[in-house]
KEZATI-908903 format. One record per residue: residue in one letter; x, y, z of N, C-alpha, C in turn. Coordinates in steps of 0.2 Angstrom, whole numbers, padded with zeros to 4 digits, always signed. Example, Ala and Ser with C-alpha at 12.3 -4.5 7.8 and 13.67 -1.06 7.14 Angstrom:
A+0066-0028+0039+0062-0022+0039+0066-0016+0039;S+0064-0011+0035+0068-0005+0036+0064+0000+0039;
This chain:
M+0030-0602-0089+0024-0606-0089+0018-0600-0090;D+0013-0600-0094+0007-0596-0096+0003-0597-0090;S+0002-0589-0087-0003-0588-0081-0009-0589-0082;G-0012-0588-0088-0019-0589-0089-0021-0582-0091;P-0029-0582-0091-0031-0576-0093-0033-0571-0087;S-0031-0565-0086-0032-0560-0080-0040-0561-0079;I-0041-0560-0072-0047-0561-0070-0048-0553-0065;A-0054-0550-0066-0057-0545-0062-0064-0546-0058;I-0065-0544-0053-0070-0546-0048-0073-0538-0049;A-0081-0538-0049-0084-0531-0048-0090-0532-0043;H-0092-0527-0040-0097-0527-0035-0099-0520-0034;D-0105-0519-0033-0109-0513-0032-0105-0508-0028;Y-0105-0510-0021-0101-0504-0017-0099-0508-0010;L-0092-0506-0008-0091-0509-0002-0091-0505+0003;T-0096-0505+0007-0098-0499+0011-0101-0503+0018;Q-0102-0509+0017-0107-0513+0022-0103-0520+0024;R-0107-0522+0029-0105-0529+0032-0111-0534+0030;G-0113-0538+0025-0116-0542+0024-0114-0548+0020;G-0120-0552+0018-0118-0558+0015-0115-0556+0008;A-0118-0552+0004-0114-0551-0003-0107-0549-0002;E-0104-0546+0005-0098-0543+0003-0094-0549+0005;R-0097-0554+0010-0093-0560+0011-0093-0564+0004;V-0097-0564-0001-0097-0568-0006-0092-0565-0010;V-0091-0557-0011-0085-0555-0015-0079-0558-0011;L-0079-0558-0004-0071-0560-0002-0071-0568-0002;A-0076-0572-0004-0075-0579-0006-0072-0579-0015;M-0076-0574-0019-0072-0574-0024-0065-0571-0026;A-0063-0568-0020-0057-0565-0020-0051-0571-0019;R-0053-0574-0015-0051-0581-0012-0050-0587-0019;A-0056-0586-0023-0056-0590-0028-0051-0588-0033;F-0049-0582-0034-0045-0578-0039-0041-0574-0036;P-0035-0578-0032-0031-0573-0028-0027-0568-0032;G-0027-0561-0030-0023-0557-0035-0027-0553-0039;A-0034-0555-0041-0039-0552-0045-0040-0545-0041;R-0041-0540-0046-0043-0533-0044-0051-0533-0042;I-0052-0529-0039-0060-0528-0037-0062-0521-0038;Y-0065-0520-0042-0068-0515-0046-0076-0512-0041;T-0077-0506-0039-0083-0506-0035-0083-0498-0036;T-0091-0496-0034-0092-0489-0035-0089-0484-0029;L-0091-0487-0024-0088-0483-0017-0084-0488-0012;Y-0081-0487-0008-0078-0490-0003-0076-0486+0002;H-0079-0490+0008-0078-0487+0015-0075-0492+0020;P-0070-0492+0021-0065-0498+0023-0068-0498+0030;E-0070-0493+0034-0072-0493+0042-0080-0497+0041;G-0082-0497+0036-0089-0499+0035-0090-0507+0034;T-0086-0509+0031-0085-0516+0028-0080-0520+0031;Y-0079-0527+0029-0075-0531+0033-0067-0528+0031;P-0063-0530+0036-0056-0526+0037-0052-0531+0032;E-0054-0538+0030-0050-0542+0024-0049-0537+0017;F-0054-0534+0016-0054-0529+0010-0048-0525+0010;A-0045-0522+0015-0039-0519+0016-0034-0520+0012;D-0033-0528+0011-0027-0531+0010-0028-0532+0002;L-0033-0531-0001-0035-0532-0009-0034-0525-0013;D-0033-0527-0019-0032-0522-0025-0039-0520-0026;I-0041-0514-0024-0048-0509-0025-0048-0505-0029;V-0052-0504-0035-0053-0498-0038-0059-0495-0038;V-0060-0489-0037-0066-0485-0036-0067-0480-0041;T-0073-0478-0040-0074-0472-0045-0073-0465-0042;P-0075-0459-0046-0073-0453-0043-0078-0452-0038;L-0085-0455-0038-0089-0454-0032-0086-0455-0025;N-0081-0459-0024-0078-0462-0019-0075-0455-0014;K-0072-0450-0020-0070-0444-0017-0075-0440-0011;V-0081-0442-0011-0087-0439-0007-0088-0442-0002;P-0085-0440+0004-0084-0444+0010-0091-0447+0013;F-0097-0442+0012-0103-0443+0015-0107-0450+0010;L-0105-0450+0004-0107-0456+0001-0105-0462+0003;R-0099-0462+0005-0096-0469+0006-0098-0471+0012;R-0101-0466+0016-0103-0468+0023-0111-0470+0023;R-0114-0466+0016-0122-0467+0016-0123-0469+0009;H-0122-0474+0006-0122-0475-0001-0128-0474-0004;R-0134-0475+0000-0141-0473-0003-0142-0467-0006;L-0138-0463-0003-0138-0455-0005-0136-0454-0013;A-0133-0460-0014-0129-0458-0021-0133-0461-0027;L-0139-0463-0025-0143-0466-0030-0145-0463-0036;P-0145-0457-0037-0147-0453-0043-0141-0453-0047;L-0135-0454-0045-0127-0455-0048-0126-0461-0050;L-0127-0466-0048-0124-0474-0048-0124-0476-0055;A-0130-0475-0059-0131-0477-0065-0125-0474-0070;S-0124-0468-0070-0119-0465-0073-0112-0468-0072;A-0111-0467-0065-0104-0469-0062-0102-0475-0064;S-0108-0481-0064-0106-0488-0066-0105-0487-0073;S-0108-0484-0077-0107-0485-0085-0100-0482-0086;R-0097-0479-0083-0091-0477-0084-0085-0479-0082;V-0085-0485-0078-0081-0491-0075-0079-0495-0081;E-0072-0495-0083-0070-0498-0089-0066-0504-0085;I-0066-0511-0087-0063-0516-0084-0059-0519-0091;E-0053-0518-0089-0047-0521-0095-0046-0528-0094;E-0047-0532-0089-0045-0538-0087-0049-0543-0093;D-0046-0549-0094-0049-0554-0099-0057-0556-0098;V-0057-0558-0090-0065-0560-0089-0066-0556-0082;V-0071-0555-0081-0075-0551-0076-0079-0555-0072;V-0078-0556-0066-0084-0559-0062-0087-0554-0058;V-0093-0554-0060-0098-0549-0057-0103-0551-0050;S-0103-0548-0044-0107-0548-0038-0111-0542-0039;S-0117-0543-0040-0122-0538-0042-0128-0538-0038;S-0132-0534-0036-0139-0532-0034-0141-0525-0037;G-0138-0523-0043-0141-0517-0044-0136-0513-0049;W-0129-0513-0047-0125-0509-0052-0120-0511-0056;A-0116-0515-0052-0110-0517-0055-0111-0523-0062;H-0115-0524-0063-0118-0527-0070-0118-0524-0075;G-0117-0516-0073-0117-0511-0079-0109-0509-0080;F-0105-0512-0076-0098-0510-0079-0095-0511-0086;Q-0092-0507-0089-0090-0509-0095-0084-0514-0094;T-0084-0519-0099-0079-0525-0099-0077-0526-0106;R-0071-0528-0107-0068-0529-0113-0069-0538-0114;G-0069-0541-0109-0069-0549-0110-0077-0550-0108;P-0077-0557-0108-0084-0560-0105-0086-0558-0098;K-0091-0557-0097-0094-0554-0090-0099-0560-0088;L-0097-0563-0082-0101-0568-0079-0105-0563-0073;V-0112-0564-0072-0113-0560-0067-0117-0565-0061;Y-0113-0565-0056-0117-0567-0049-0122-0563-0046;C-0128-0564-0048-0135-0561-0046-0138-0562-0038;H-0136-0557-0034-0139-0558-0028-0147-0557-0027;S-0149-0553-0033-0155-0549-0034-0156-0545-0040;P-0159-0545-0043-0162-0538-0047-0164-0533-0042;A-0162-0527-0043-0163-0522-0038-0168-0521-0034;R-0169-0523-0028-0174-0523-0024-0178-0515-0024;W-0174-0510-0023-0177-0504-0022-0180-0501-0028;L-0178-0505-0035-0182-0504-0041-0189-0508-0043;Y-0188-0514-0042-0193-0519-0043-0197-0521-0038;L-0195-0521-0031-0198-0522-0025-0199-0516-0020;T-0201-0510-0023-0199-0503-0020-0203-0503-0014;D-0209-0505-0012-0213-0505-0006-0209-0508-0002;E-0208-0513-0003-0206-0519+0001-0199-0516+0004;Y-0196-0514+0000-0188-0512+0002-0189-0506+0007;V-0193-0501+0006-0193-0495+0009-0197-0495+0016;G-0202-0499+0015-0206-0500+0022-0213-0495+0021;T-0215-0493+0028-0220-0490+0028-0218-0483+0032;G-0223-0478+0032-0221-0471+0035-0221-0466+0032;P-0220-0460+0035-0220-0454+0031-0212-0454+0026;R-0207-0457+0030-0200-0455+0027-0200-0462+0021;A-0203-0467+0022-0203-0472+0018-0207-0469+0011;R-0213-0466+0012-0216-0464+0007-0213-0458+0001;L-0208-0453+0006-0203-0450+0002-0199-0453-0001;K-0196-0458+0002-0191-0463-0003-0193-0466-0008;S-0200-0469-0007-0204-0473-0013-0205-0466-0018;A-0206-0460-0017-0208-0456-0022-0203-0454-0026;A-0197-0454-0021-0190-0453-0025-0188-0457-0031;V-0187-0464-0028-0187-0470-0034-0192-0471-0039;K-0198-0469-0038-0203-0469-0044-0202-0463-0050;A-0199-0458-0046-0197-0453-0050-0192-0454-0056;L-0185-0459-0053-0182-0460-0057-0183-0467-0061;R-0189-0470-0059-0188-0478-0061-0188-0479-0069;A-0193-0476-0072-0192-0477-0081-0185-0475-0084;P-0180-0471-0082-0173-0471-0085-0170-0477-0081;L-0170-0478-0075-0166-0483-0071-0167-0491-0074;E-0174-0492-0076-0175-0497-0079-0172-0499-0084;R-0174-0494-0090-0170-0494-0096-0163-0497-0095;W-0159-0492-0090-0151-0493-0090-0151-0500-0087;D-0155-0502-0083-0153-0508-0078-0154-0515-0083;H-0159-0515-0088-0160-0520-0094-0155-0519-0098;R-0154-0514-0101-0148-0513-0105-0142-0517-0101;A-0139-0515-0095-0134-0519-0092-0135-0526-0091;A-0141-0530-0090-0140-0535-0090-0140-0538-0096;S-0142-0535-0101-0142-0538-0108-0133-0539-0110;Q-0129-0534-0107-0122-0536-0109-0120-0542-0106;A-0122-0546-0101-0120-0551-0097-0119-0558-0103;D-0114-0561-0101-0112-0567-0106-0116-0573-0103;R-0117-0573-0097-0119-0578-0093-0121-0575-0085;Y-0128-0577-0083-0131-0575-0075-0131-0583-0071;L-0128-0581-0065-0129-0585-0060-0132-0583-0055;A-0138-0586-0053-0142-0583-0047-0140-0587-0040;N-0141-0583-0035-0138-0587-0028-0145-0591-0025;S-0150-0591-0028-0155-0596-0025-0160-0598-0030;T-0165-0602-0029-0170-0602-0034-0175-0597-0035;V-0176-0593-0029-0181-0587-0030-0178-0582-0034;I-0172-0582-0034-0169-0577-0038-0168-0579-0044;R-0166-0586-0046-0167-0586-0053-0174-0585-0056;Q-0179-0586-0052-0186-0586-0055-0188-0575-0057;R-0184-0573-0052-0185-0566-0052-0180-0562-0057;I-0175-0566-0060-0171-0565-0064-0174-0566-0071;A-0178-0571-0072-0182-0573-0077-0188-0568-0078;D-0192-0566-0072-0197-0561-0074-0194-0555-0074;V-0189-0552-0072-0187-0545-0073-0183-0544-0080;Y-0178-0550-0080-0175-0548-0087-0176-0552-0093;G-0179-0558-0092-0181-0564-0098-0174-0568-0097;I-0170-0567-0093-0164-0572-0093-0164-0578-0090;D-0162-0583-0092-0161-0589-0089-0155-0591-0087;A-0156-0590-0079-0150-0591-0074-0149-0599-0072;D-0144-0600-0070-0143-0606-0067-0141-0604-0059;V-0142-0609-0054-0141-0606-0047-0134-0609-0045;L-0130-0605-0043-0125-0607-0038-0126-0605-0031;P-0127-0608-0025-0128-0606-0020-0121-0604-0017;P-0122-0598-0012-0115-0595-0009-0112-0600-0004;P-0106-0599-0002-0104-0602+0003-0107-0599+0010;H-0106-0603+0015-0108-0598+0021-0101-0595+0024;G-0101-0590+0027-0097-0585+0029-0093-0585+0035;V-0096-0587+0040-0092-0587+0047-0090-0594+0047;S-0084-0594+0049-0082-0603+0050-0081-0602+0057;P-0083-0608+0061-0082-0610+0067-0076-0611+0070;E-0071-0612+0065-0064-0613+0067-0062-0606+0067;G-0058-0605+0074-0054-0598+0076-0057-0596+0082;E-0053-0591+0085-0054-0588+0090-0061-0585+0093;L-0063-0586+0098-0070-0583+0101-0069-0579+0106;H-0071-0571+0104-0070-0566+0108-0077-0564+0111;E-0077-0562+0117-0084-0562+0120-0086-0553+0118;I-0093-0554+0118-0096-0547+0116-0098-0543+0123;P-0095-0537+0123-0095-0533+0130-0102-0532+0131;G-0106-0533+0137-0111-0532+0138-0116-0538+0138;V-0115-0542+0133-0118-0548+0132-0115-0555+0135;A-0109-0554+0137-0106-0560+0140-0111-0564+0146;P-0113-0559+0151-0118-0562+0156-0125-0567+0155;W-0126-0565+0147-0130-0569+0145-0129-0577+0143;A-0124-0578+0143-0121-0582+0140-0122-0590+0142;P-0123-0590+0149-0124-0596+0153-0131-0600+0152;D-0135-0594+0150-0143-0596+0150-0147-0596+0143;G-0141-0594+0138-0142-0594+0132-0146-0587+0129;Y-0147-0585+0122-0152-0581+0120-0152-0583+0112;H-0158-0580+0110-0159-0580+0103-0156-0575+0099;L-0154-0576+0093-0150-0571+0089-0153-0569+0083;V-0153-0563+0082-0154-0560+0074-0148-0557+0072;V-0146-0559+0064-0141-0555+0061-0142-0552+0055;S-0143-0545+0056-0147-0541+0050-0145-0534+0050;R-0144-0533+0043-0145-0525+0042-0153-0524+0047;L-0152-0517+0047-0159-0515+0051-0162-0510+0046;L-0165-0513+0041-0169-0510+0037-0176-0512+0036;P-0181-0509+0034-0189-0510+0034-0189-0518+0033;Y-0187-0519+0027-0190-0526+0025-0188-0531+0028;K-0182-0531+0033-0179-0535+0036-0182-0538+0042;N-0188-0535+0044-0193-0537+0049-0191-0538+0057;V-0185-0535+0057-0182-0535+0064-0187-0532+0069;D-0191-0527+0067-0195-0524+0073-0201-0529+0075;Q-0203-0533+0072-0207-0539+0072-0204-0544+0078;V-0198-0546+0078-0195-0550+0082-0194-0546+0088;V-0191-0540+0088-0191-0536+0094-0198-0536+0097;A-0204-0535+0094-0210-0534+0096-0213-0542+0100;A-0210-0547+0097-0212-0553+0100-0208-0555+0106;F-0202-0552+0107-0197-0553+0114-0201-0548+0119;A-0204-0543+0117-0207-0539+0121-0213-0544+0125;Q-0216-0549+0123-0220-0552+0125-0218-0561+0127;L-0211-0559+0127-0205-0565+0129-0201-0563+0136;P-0204-0561+0141-0200-0558+0145-0193-0564+0148;Q-0195-0568+0148-0190-0574+0151-0184-0577+0145;E-0187-0574+0140-0181-0576+0134-0178-0570+0133;R-0172-0569+0130-0167-0565+0128-0165-0565+0120;L-0165-0559+0117-0164-0558+0110-0157-0554+0109;L-0153-0556+0105-0147-0553+0103-0148-0550+0096;V-0148-0544+0094-0148-0541+0087-0141-0539+0086;V-0138-0542+0080-0132-0541+0078-0133-0537+0072;G-0131-0531+0070-0133-0528+0064-0133-0519+0065;A-0133-0515+0060-0132-0508+0058-0138-0506+0053;G-0139-0500+0054-0144-0499+0048-0149-0492+0051;P-0152-0490+0047-0157-0483+0047-0162-0484+0053;L-0164-0491+0054-0169-0491+0060-0166-0492+0066;R-0159-0493+0067-0155-0494+0073-0159-0490+0080;E-0159-0484+0079-0162-0479+0084-0169-0482+0087;E-0174-0481+0081-0180-0483+0082-0181-0489+0084;L-0178-0493+0083-0178-0501+0086-0176-0501+0093;A-0171-0498+0094-0167-0498+0102-0173-0495+0107;A-0175-0489+0104-0180-0485+0109-0187-0488+0110;V-0188-0494+0107-0195-0498+0110-0193-0504+0111;A-0187-0506+0111-0185-0513+0115-0185-0514+0121;T-0188-0519+0123-0188-0522+0131-0182-0522+0135;P-0180-0523+0140-0173-0524+0143-0170-0532+0141;N-0175-0535+0138-0171-0543+0136-0170-0542+0130;V-0169-0536+0126-0166-0536+0119-0160-0532+0120;R-0153-0533+0117-0149-0530+0115-0147-0529+0108;F-0144-0524+0107-0141-0522+0100-0134-0521+0100;V-0131-0524+0095-0123-0523+0094-0121-0524+0085;Q-0116-0520+0085-0115-0520+0078-0107-0519+0077;D-0104-0520+0071-0098-0519+0069-0093-0524+0072;L-0095-0530+0073-0092-0535+0076-0086-0538+0073;S-0081-0541+0076-0076-0545+0072-0079-0551+0070;D-0075-0556+0067-0077-0563+0065-0077-0567+0072;A-0072-0564+0077-0071-0568+0083-0076-0567+0088;Q-0080-0560+0087-0085-0558+0091-0091-0563+0088;M-0092-0562+0082-0097-0566+0079-0098-0573+0079;R-0091-0577+0080-0091-0584+0083-0093-0585+0089;W-0092-0580+0094-0093-0581+0100-0101-0580+0100;A-0106-0575+0098-0112-0575+0096-0116-0580+0094;Y-0113-0584+0088-0116-0590+0086-0115-0595+0091;A-0108-0596+0094-0108-0601+0097-0113-0601+0103;G-0114-0596+0106-0118-0596+0112-0127-0596+0112;T-0128-0596+0104-0136-0593+0105-0140-0601+0105;T-0147-0600+0107-0150-0605+0107-0153-0607+0100;A-0154-0602+0097-0156-0602+0090-0155-0596+0086;L-0155-0596+0080-0156-0591+0074-0162-0588+0073;I-0164-0582+0073-0171-0580+0071-0170-0577+0064;A-0173-0579+0058-0172-0576+0052-0178-0574+0049;P-0181-0568+0050-0188-0565+0049-0189-0562+0043;S-0184-0562+0039-0186-0558+0033-0186-0562+0025;R-0189-0559+0021-0190-0564+0015-0181-0562+0011;E-0178-0566+0011-0171-0565+0010-0171-0568+0002;D-0165-0565-0003-0164-0568-0008-0161-0574-0008;F-0155-0574-0002-0153-0581-0001-0154-0582+0006;G-0149-0578+0010-0150-0578+0017-0143-0583+0020;L-0138-0580+0021-0132-0584+0024-0133-0586+0032;T-0136-0581+0035-0136-0582+0042-0138-0590+0045;P-0144-0593+0042-0146-0599+0044-0140-0605+0043;L-0136-0605+0038-0129-0608+0037-0124-0606+0041;E-0123-0598+0043-0118-0598+0048-0118-0601+0054;A-0125-0600+0057-0128-0603+0064-0127-0611+0063;G-0129-0613+0058-0129-0622+0057-0122-0624+0058;A-0117-0619+0055-0109-0622+0056-0108-0623+0062;F-0112-0620+0067-0110-0621+0074-0114-0625+0078;G-0119-0629+0074-0124-0635+0075-0130-0631+0078;K-0131-0624+0077-0137-0621+0080-0143-0622+0075;P-0149-0622+0078-0155-0623+0073-0157-0616+0071;V-0161-0614+0066-0164-0607+0064-0172-0608+0064;L-0175-0602+0066-0183-0600+0066-0182-0596+0059;A-0185-0598+0053-0185-0594+0048-0193-0593+0046;L-0194-0587+0042-0198-0585+0038-0200-0591+0032;R-0205-0594+0030-0206-0598+0025-0207-0595+0019;A-0201-0592+0017-0201-0588+0010-0193-0588+0007;G-0193-0586+0002-0187-0584-0002-0182-0588-0001;G-0175-0587-0001-0170-0591+0000-0168-0596+0006;Y-0173-0595+0012-0173-0599+0017-0176-0606+0015;L-0180-0607+0009-0183-0612+0007-0177-0618+0005;D-0171-0615+0002-0166-0617-0001-0161-0619+0005;T-0160-0615+0011-0154-0617+0014-0158-0620+0022;V-0164-0621+0023-0167-0624+0029-0171-0631+0027;R-0170-0635+0031-0173-0642+0032-0178-0642+0038;E-0184-0641+0035-0188-0641+0040-0189-0648+0045;D-0189-0645+0052-0187-0651+0057-0182-0655+0059;Q-0177-0652+0054-0170-0656+0054-0164-0651+0056;T-0165-0645+0053-0160-0639+0053-0164-0633+0056;G-0171-0634+0055-0174-0629+0060-0182-0629+0058;L-0185-0623+0061-0193-0622+0059-0194-0617+0056;F-0200-0617+0052-0202-0612+0047-0208-0607+0052;F-0209-0601+0051-0215-0598+0054-0218-0595+0046;D-0225-0594+0047-0227-0592+0040-0229-0585+0038;A-0228-0581+0044-0228-0574+0043-0224-0571+0048;A-0221-0565+0045-0217-0560+0051-0221-0557+0056;V-0223-0559+0060-0227-0556+0064-0226-0560+0072;P-0227-0555+0076-0224-0557+0082-0229-0564+0085;G-0235-0564+0083-0238-0572+0086-0234-0577+0084;D-0232-0577+0077-0229-0582+0073-0223-0583+0076;I-0219-0578+0077-0211-0579+0080-0212-0581+0087;R-0216-0579+0091-0217-0582+0098-0219-0589+0098;A-0222-0592+0094-0225-0598+0094-0220-0603+0091;A-0214-0600+0086-0209-0604+0083-0204-0605+0089;V-0203-0600+0094-0198-0599+0099-0201-0604+0104;G-0206-0606+0104-0209-0610+0110-0209-0617+0108;A-0209-0618+0099-0209-0625+0097-0204-0627+0097;A-0198-0622+0096-0191-0624+0096-0188-0626+0102;R-0190-0623+0107-0188-0626+0115-0190-0632+0117;D-0195-0634+0115-0197-0641+0116-0193-0646+0110;R-0190-0646+0106-0186-0651+0102-0180-0651+0105;E-0178-0657+0103-0170-0660+0104-0166-0658+0097;W-0162-0654+0096-0158-0653+0089-0152-0658+0089;D-0151-0660+0083-0146-0664+0082-0140-0659+0078;A-0136-0658+0083-0130-0653+0081-0126-0656+0074;D-0124-0662+0074-0121-0666+0070-0125-0666+0062;L-0131-0666+0064-0134-0666+0057-0135-0659+0054;I-0135-0655+0058-0136-0648+0056-0130-0647+0053;R-0123-0648+0057-0117-0646+0054-0116-0651+0047;A-0118-0656+0046-0118-0660+0039-0122-0657+0034;H-0128-0653+0036-0131-0650+0030-0127-0644+0029;V-0124-0639+0032-0120-0633+0031-0114-0636+0027;H-0111-0642+0028-0106-0644+0025-0107-0643+0017;T-0112-0645+0015-0114-0645+0007-0114-0638+0005;F-0114-0633+0008-0114-0627+0005-0107-0624+0007;A-0101-0627+0007-0094-0627+0009-0091-0623+0004;E-0086-0618+0006-0083-0613+0002-0079-0617-0005;P-0075-0623-0003-0071-0626-0009-0076-0628-0015;R-0083-0630-0014-0087-0632-0019-0088-0625-0023;F-0090-0620-0020-0093-0615-0023-0087-0612-0026;R-0081-0612-0023-0074-0609-0028-0074-0613-0034;A-0075-0619-0034-0072-0624-0039-0078-0624-0044;L-0084-0622-0043-0090-0623-0048-0090-0615-0050;L-0088-0610-0047-0087-0603-0050-0081-0603-0055;R-0075-0606-0053-0071-0606-0059-0072-0610-0064;G-0075-0616-0063-0080-0619-0070-0083-0616-0073;A-0088-0611-0070-0092-0606-0074-0089-0602-0078;V-0082-0599-0075-0079-0594-0079-0074-0598-0084;A-0072-0603-0084-0069-0607-0090-0074-0607-0095;D-0080-0609-0094-0084-0612-0100-0085-0605-0104;L-0083-0599-0101-0085-0593-0106-0079-0590-0109;L-0074-0594-0110-0066-0593-0111-0067-0597-0118;P-0062-0594-0124-0061-0598-0130-0058-0604-0129;A-0057-0607-0133-0054-0614-0131-0046-0615-0131;D-0042-0609-0134-0037-0608-0133-0034-0606-0127;L-0039-0603-0122-0038-0600-0116-0040-0605-0111;Q-0045-0609-0111-0048-0613-0106-0042-0618-0104;V-0038-0621-0107-0032-0624-0105-0029-0621-0099;A-0026-0615-0101-0022-0612-0097-0025-0610-0089;F-0032-0608-0092-0035-0606-0086-0037-0612-0082;R-0039-0616-0084-0040-0623-0079-0034-0625-0076;N-0028-0626-0081-0022-0627-0077-0020-0624-0070;R-0022-0616-0072-0020-0612-0065-0025-0612-0060;W-0031-0614-0061-0036-0613-0056-0038-0620-0054;D-0036-0626-0056-0038-0632-0054-0038-0634-0046;D-0044-0635-0044-0046-0635-0036-0047-0643-0036;S-0042-0645-0033-0041-0653-0031-0045-0654-0025;T-0048-0649-0021-0053-0651-0016-0059-0653-0017;I-0063-0653-0023-0069-0657-0024-0068-0664-0026;H-0070-0668-0023-0069-0675-0024-0075-0679-0027;A-0075-0683-0031-0079-0688-0035-0084-0692-0031;Q-0082-0693-0024-0085-0698-0021-0090-0694-0017;E-0090-0687-0017-0096-0684-0012-0103-0685-0015;E-0107-0685-0011-0114-0687-0015-0117-0682-0018;P-0119-0683-0025-0120-0678-0030-0127-0675-0027;D-0131-0680-0025-0139-0678-0024-0139-0674-0017;E-0133-0673-0013-0134-0668-0006-0131-0663-0008;Q-0126-0662-0014-0121-0656-0015-0126-0651-0020;P-0127-0644-0017-0129-0639-0021-0124-0638-0026;G-0126-0635-0032-0121-0634-0036-0124-0628-0042;V-0120-0627-0047-0122-0623-0053-0128-0627-0055;Q-0135-0626-0055-0140-0630-0057-0143-0629-0064;Q-0143-0633-0067-0144-0632-0075-0152-0635-0076;H-0156-0632-0079-0164-0633-0080-0165-0632-0086;
């Protein structure tokens, strides 16, 4: 029996735990056995499920401190990415800056989380302060050659998919490419064991608000911490790692706690016990409202970016207009006064379920193949979990426009 064309997956670097890495795991489940190509792989820094997959890295991975701090590899990543050669028949690329530049033999489908933030939204990405100014100056010194490289890399793709409507527009603005939208699936399932987080368990009876975020300047976690300094009766749990960790912990009040490197069982416990998730950054998509929603929990989100796709105001959460302490405090108070329908929230999240993402991603790959390979591909990757009776107006998908 013909097994069909070979599939590879590509990703910028596997060095951290975030939404993009969860999408790569979903891609790996969509194409079992697919090899994953990446520039850097730090097993201790990313999800443990990657240890069971076939991962190919660049020579940069031999340098331990680059695996632990991938941002220091910035001047080297364009050259390293251009030297990656992928022999499989089709390549599914997960990228926010580098993997779309890998060289491929067959069609290349790029799933774009965002054109490189550090290149096109530099000031927002690095934040403010003396260290930020140094980082910004370093990026600006490299900008011209990196932009040329980035545009050449984008032009090599056979098709672009965007993870949200805001990223579709950003792809059009930066590359002049007309992309379709395929929302990613939510990552943390409510099914499975729950493991208490040491030091946080005493908070569980009274609840707490939750932030799940990398601790970077543009994530605005500092603004949430400042808001809770003025909400002494409320509690805030911050889940995430990043360069601002020590700085944020130093100014946090006793009603704020920081944890990182949680297992999925601990993440389930965190979501199950929260009063509401707070999502304060301008995200390209933002998976965390969907993860919280899978547990029937509302979200308080910045009215911007991908949250406009994933949050239904007054049904699954509330928006605040600016990521400043006053607006965040007001949203916390307004949410406390509401009765939230957990079943309605869960039903909304179900429209972003992984089986739909998997089937639509496979369909996008099949569309790139020549006719003589499409039949073998579809026979191998047919997904019977997508049913015709699902309501099309409620289901996100590959959006044509």
